[in-house]
NUVEXMI-906427 format. One record per residue (C-alpha): x, y, z; residue in three letters. Coordinates in steps of 0.02 Angstrom, whole numbers, padded with zeros to 5 digits, always signed. Layout:
BEGIN
XYZala...
//
This chain:
BEGIN
+01493-00428-02544met+01661-00335-02568leu+01576-00186-02451ala+01526-00328-02300gly+01356-00253-02333glu+01220-00411-02349pro+01144-00451-02527ile+00970-00483-02538asp+00936-00669-02595val+00765-00704-02658phe+00681-00877-02657asn+00788-00936-02556gly+00933-00921-02678gly+00851-01078-02770his+00797-00992-02946his+00903-01029-03098lys+00975-00913-03236arg+01047-00915-03392asp+01210-00834-03340phe+01306-00784-03488thr+01476-00717-03482tyr+01474-00543-03592val+01625-00596-03727asp+01494-00728-03767asp+01366-00617-03811val+01470-00487-03891ala+01541-00620-04022glu+01364-00678-04060gly+01288-00491-04106val+01451-00470-04208val+01443-00659-04277arg+01253-00599-04306ala+01301-00450-04401cys+01402-00554-04529his+01251-00672-04573his+01151-00516-04646val+00974-00595-04631ala+00845-00591-04776thr+00669-00619-04814pro+00574-00775-04801asp+00481-00801-04978pro+00360-00921-04888ala+00292-00807-04742trp+00126-00818-04739asp+00014-00659-04650ser-00131-00786-04628ala-00010-00916-04530ser+00129-00818-04460pro+00292-00906-04407asp+00355-00761-04256pro+00535-00832-04323ala+00506-00760-04479ser+00445-00622-04596ser+00450-00530-04756arg+00572-00417-04679ala+00755-00444-04676pro+00765-00460-04501trp+00801-00593-04361arg+00797-00619-04162val+00913-00724-04081tyr+00933-00770-03918asn+01094-00779-03849ile+01121-00846-03691gly+01234-00999-03626asn+01097-01115-03626gln+01172-01197-03450ser+01060-01113-03319pro+01148-01103-03146val+01063-01077-02972glu+01094-00910-02882leu+01169-01003-02731leu+01284-01070-02849arg+01327-00924-02919phe+01335-00814-02781ile+01462-00977-02714gln+01585-00938-02871leu+01592-00728-02828leu+01623-00781-02642glu+01788-00909-02691gln+01820-00785-02825asn+01837-00623-02719leu+01894-00709-02566gly+01735-00664-02439val+01589-00736-02392lys+01431-00660-02434ala+01307-00605-02289glu+01150-00665-02350met+00963-00580-02323asn+00842-00723-02407phe+00685-00682-02464leu+00538-00767-02548pro+00526-00768-02729leu+00471-00608-02779gln+00296-00565-02837pro+00310-00565-03033gly+00477-00652-03041asp+00490-00822-03126val+00581-00967-03028pro+00695-01004-03191asp+00764-00952-03357thr+00854-01015-03504leu+00890-00958-03662ala+00857-01063-03815asp+01010-01025-03956cys+00973-01149-04091ser+00899-01009-04213asp+01059-00922-04174leu+01177-01083-04195glu+01081-01132-04351arg+01105-00964-04444ala+01263-00930-04389val+01340-01065-04319gly+01374-01006-04154tyr+01333-01041-03966arg+01391-00961-03821pro+01533-01080-03718thr+01617-00981-03574thr+01574-01080-03411pro+01508-00999-03266ile+01671-01040-03178glu+01779-00960-03299glu+01654-00807-03343gly+01636-00754-03158val+01836-00783-03117arg+01870-00679-03291arg+01720-00542-03221phe+01819-00534-03050val+01963-00507-03121glu+01903-00353-03243trp+01809-00283-03088tyr+01968-00266-02980arg+02076-00218-03104gly+01946-00077-03179tyr+01908-00005-03001phe+02100-00013-02939arg+02156+00073-03093ser+02154+00278-03105pro+02012+00387-03155gly+01904+00248-03149ser+01727+00283-03055leu
//
């Protein structure tokens, strides 16, 4: 967008994604590291629960749990960058899904955390970081 080049926008920009700010992801990982999983003594291999195990591990989704339409995400980028995106609208790509959403209830139950950064703040902070990083000496 900053280069003035068109961006490909699949599914007319109507699919939704669960955009999650990187600091929220990092916080979720750190908190999970401080809550070491324990084996589930009730785990039964004859009737396995995929969210549990005899092994001391857990897998958590870390997401904002607030799907945002791609066109809204692009609009927020435009506002924060001060440029208008030239969009090349394309159909949904084969194999893609229209909407995704992270269910973070296991993470919240286990470590008492769920991401909270609204998309508007996350995009604003990302653009601030991006501009500062690519203006600094020695950056790519």
